[in-house]
Structure formats: C-alpha cells, structure tokens
N, C-alpha and C positions, 0 to 999 in steps of 0.2 A: 790110818792111810798118812803117807808121809809130806813135809812140808811141801808146798805147791812150789814146783820148779823156778818160778819166776819172783817168788818171794824168798827162796833161799838163795838165789845168784843176788839180789839185792843185799841181803844180808850182809853176806859173804864178803862185800866189799865192801863195810861198816863197822866201824868200831863198838866195840858191845855198849848199851848202854847201862851206865853203872846203876844200884838200885837206887830208885826215888829219894829214900831217905837219906841216901849219901851228899847230895846234893844240894846246896842251899835254896831257899826258895826263888829268890831272885832268878836266878842262874838258870833252876830247872824250867820256869817259866819262860825264861828268854829263849830255853833251849829248844822248847817244844814250838813256840812262836816263829824260831827260824828255820825249823826241819819244814814244819807245814806251809808256812805261806813262801817258801822256795818251790813246792808243790805246782804243777802247771793246773791251772783251772779245768773243768772239762771241756770241750769243744760245743756248746749250746748256745743259743741266743736267746739272750731277755728283751724285753722292752725298757726295762728302767732298775737300777739298785741303788735305794736310797737308805739315809742312816736319819733315825729321828727321835726322839724319845719319850716315854709315856709316863704318868704318874704311877707311883708302887704305894705301899704304905709307907711312909714319910720319906721316900727315897723316889728319884727319877730313875728308870731303866732306861737304858740306850737299847735300842733295835735297829737290825736291818733288813727293810723290805725289799723283797726279788719279785719282779712284776713280769709275768709269763708274756711271751708274745699273744696277738688274738684280740678278740672281742672280749672285756666282761659281762656281767659279774664274774669273776670266778670264784671256786673254792677256797679256802682261806686255813692254813696249816702252820700251828704253830712250832717252832724248832726250835730243839736245846742242845746246845754241842756236848761234846764228852770231854773228857780230861780230869776224871775223879773227883769233882766238885772244889780242885784245889787249880789246876791250869786249865786254860782254853780261852778263847774269846770271838767275836764276833767273825776274825780273819781267819783262826787256826780250822776252821770245819766251813770255811767260805764255799769251797769246791761242795761240801757234800748239800749245803742249802742252793747252790744253782742247779746242780744236777736236779736234785728235789723240784724245784720251781718247774723248771722246763719239761721234767717227763711227768711230774703229776700233772701239770697244766694248771697250775696251783700260785696264788700268791701267798709267796713265805715268809713270815717274820721269826728272825733268826735274833733271838733273846740272849744279852751279853748279863746274865745273872751275877749277883755278888759270888764270891767264890770263898773258900776256907783258906786256911782257918783263921783269917783274917774276921770270915762273917761266918758263924757256925749254923748248924741244921736248928732253924729250919729256913735259913735266909736264901738259900738258893729255889727250895719251894716256893718260898712265899711269893721272890719275882718272878716267877714261871708262871705260876696261879693268878699272879697280878694282872701279866701278858692273855691268859686265855680268857680272863674276866673282860678284858679290854675289848681284845676283840671280838669276844660277842656282841659286843654296844656296838662298836665303831666299824665292824667290818667293811660297810659301804664308802667309807672315807679311806682305803686302800684299794677299791674298785673289787671289794669283795660280795660274796653273798652270805651274809650272818646265818643262812640256815644248812650251809656245807660247809661245815669245819674238822679240822683234824689235827691231831698232836703228834709231834714225831723226837726222836731223839735217837743219837749213839752213845754207849757206855751211859756214861752218868748221864747224860741226855735222854735215855731212852728210860732211866727210872724215874725223872723227872715228868716226859711223857706219860708213863704209867700211873704214877702220883696224879697229875691235873685229870688223867679221865677218873679217877676216883674221886676225886674234889668235886666235879662236873657233875657225877651221878646225886653225890652227895646235896650237893647245893638246888640241884634239878636245872642247872643251866652254867654256862652256855651249853648246847647241845652237838654234843661231839660223838662226829659217823666214822671214826676210825683213828688208830693209835698203830703208829711205827714205832717200833723198838729193835732198833741195831746193837744188839749182843749188852743190849743194860740186863743186870743180875734182880732176879727175882726177890733175893732177900739178902741181908747184912746181917753178921757178914757171911760170907761166903763158905759154906762147908769145907773141910779139909777131907774130901774123897774123892774117887773117880776124877775126872778132869782137870779137878786142883792139885791131886797128886801127880798126875801123869805130866801136868806142861806146869809143875812148881816154878820152874825156872825157864816159861815163857815158850819161845820168843817174844818180843818186847815186851809185854806184860808178864811178870813173877806176881805170884802169891803175898810175897812182902810186898809189892807196891800195892795190890790192892787192898790189903788190911793198913799200909801208910794212908792211903784216902782216906778210908772211913776212919782211922783213929784222928785226920786233921779236921774232920767234920763233926764229928759228933762230940754234943756235952757230957754225956754218960752212956753208960749201956744202956738206959732206958731209951733213946732214941733210937735203935734198935728194933725193939718192938713196934716202932710207929709205921704204919701205912703206907707212908708217904715215901720212905726208906726204904722197908720190905713190904712191897704190895703184897706179895703173897701171905701176907699176916692178917691183913685186910680180913675185918668179920665176914663179907661177904663180897661175892664176886659177880653178882645177879644182876643185869641190865648194864653191866660194861660195855664199849662199843666193840665191834669187830677189831681186833689183833693179827698184827703182821709181827711175827718176833724172827727176826737173824741170830745166827749163832756161828761164831767161828771154829773148826772142830781141832785147832790147833792154839785153844785158848785156855786158860787156868777156872776163867767163871763159866764156861759153857754152859756145864750143866746147871748151875745155878740160872743160865740165862733161860734153859729150855725148859726148866724146871715150873714156872712159869704158867705154859701151854695147858699142861693135865688141870691145872687149880682155875684155868680161865672154862675150859672144856667142860669141867663137871658143872659149872654155874649157868650151863646152853651159853656161853660166850665163843661165836665166831674166831678160829683162830688159825692161823698161817704159820706154821714156824715150818721153817726150812734150814737146815744146816749146811754150810759151805763147804766142802771139803780141802782140806789144805791149808784152809785161813789161818791167821793170826787175829787176835786183837786191833782193832781199829783202820783193817785193810779194806771198809769204803771209803777211807780218806784218797786211795791211790784210785780213784775212780778213773782221772783222764788216761791211765794205761793201763791198768790191771781188768782182764777180760773180766774176771770172778766179781769183782768192784762194779763196774757195769751189771753183769747181772744181777747183783744183790741191789741195787738201785732200781735197775727195770721193772723186780719183782716187787718191790716197795711202790713204789709209784703206780703200776698194774693194780696192783692191789687199792691204792688209793684212788685211783679213777672207778673203781668199782664201785666203792664205797660214796663217792661225792658225786651222782651225778645229779644234775640236776632233774626236778621234779617231773 
C-alpha cells in the first residue's frame, strides 16, 4: 500500500531529515523537541496537568501527571515516550499523553527517564520500572485505583512498557492489567529482512537510524539478549497482561513490532495487533490532525478501558 496521501503531502513540503548519526547530539535533541512541540495538542479537556518528581534508584525521576475530568478513583497508566532511548522528554510526546488520559479516562503518569548515551542500558528501564513500582503503591495519591494499572509507550517507550510488564510479572507486583505498545519492536537488533529492507530509507525512520539508537544505548552485545531490550527473548511469556500492539505499515521496524504478537499468543496472552495502512513510524504524534493517528489512539484507549474496568 502506498504512503498515506496526507503524510505524503506533509513530507513533500519539508526538507528531508539527515541520518541521525550525522547530527550532533544536542542539535538532534533540540531538532526533535522543536518539531514536536510546534505540533498542536489534541482537542481534549483534562482536569489537571502537573509536574512532580518521584524517587528512583539513586536519582529523582521527573514525571508529568495528567488527570481526566470526572470523578475518581481512575485507572492509572504509566506512559513512556519514544525517541530511540536517545531523544525525547515530557514535552515531545505531551500530545500522546493528553490523548491517552482523556480517551482512556485514566490518570496518565508520563516518565522523563534518563537517556543514552549519557545513561547506558539499563538506566531508562530502571527509571520506568521504578515509576511503575511507585504507582503500584501510591496510585491513591494521584486519585487513582491501585487495582487498575496499565503501562503504555510509543516506539522505544513501547519496548519499555513491554519490559515493565515482564518485570512486574517476575516480581509479582504491581498487577498490570494491560499493555499498550505503539510501534515498539519486540527484538533488538531489528533483523535486516522484510520491512527493514522495504523501508530501509524511511520515510521518517531509516534502518541506519534504528541501529544508531541501539548502539547509543547498549554497553555491549550482551545487552541485546536481555529481555528488557528484546522482550521476545524472555524465557517465558506466560501470565503477561493483555497487550495492544500497533504497527505502522511504512516503517522499517514494522515486522519486528508485529513479531511479538505470535510469541504472546503462543503463551495464551490476549493480543490485539493492528497494522495502520500508509502510516510511518511515529505517526501517533500527529494526533491533533491525522485521522489514522486518532484511530490508533481510539483503538488503544478502547482496549485500555475494556481491561481497566472497575470490578
């Protein structure tokens, strides 16, 4: 299927992004931040949005709490932003967190986890897991229900969400009721086949970009075998929460995103996998004006609401 006409029109009026490895890190982060924050927020209403910090493993972790309108206690969703573990912050995917809080009628806690290469693996995972654990014992402070928790993320954040679900199962707590993963791969490095060949040059994300981000994160090749970075490589997937997986058709990592679904189904985990035709990596960030992004958000929110119902 060809690129979505609206995305094609958007990209035709913009200069092509250079390979991320060719851009100084500070400039790359600023470029991503500038392009993201100029996007309009989705037209949703929330009761409040506030920043705070919570304790991590030797470091404070900044989070942003989005509270929906209505009467609580609400479900609580830990949300982890994308950016290849190297770029992104609380502002770059603010639009996704807003859409998720309003659409899923849940408190969303967006996590400003540490980034590579300054903080190598497993630092981003440690921060996200610390927040997930904190939510499990402090949900009530946020107007939330500790019995109705989920994890969510886009791209790298989807990997982080999958990892936290595995960690929670291993630890026995907190009880995670749903996972939302927008185009986060199930394995690193992404195999050089299928969509990785067809869309090796993007648009938006190139395969060389995906490899660069992984190289910035890992300490050595052994990290690629860790289930936190490659959830498909966990010894078992039994007992994991119901999982929503969204894939973009015109994305080099599409196949490695979708490949996690049969692994989960083989372990009797409920999975909803949906591929969005004509979409590119990162498309949910265009939530304010792109109909298919709105569809992907609505699908994820409906999934979350089904699995986060009050008993």
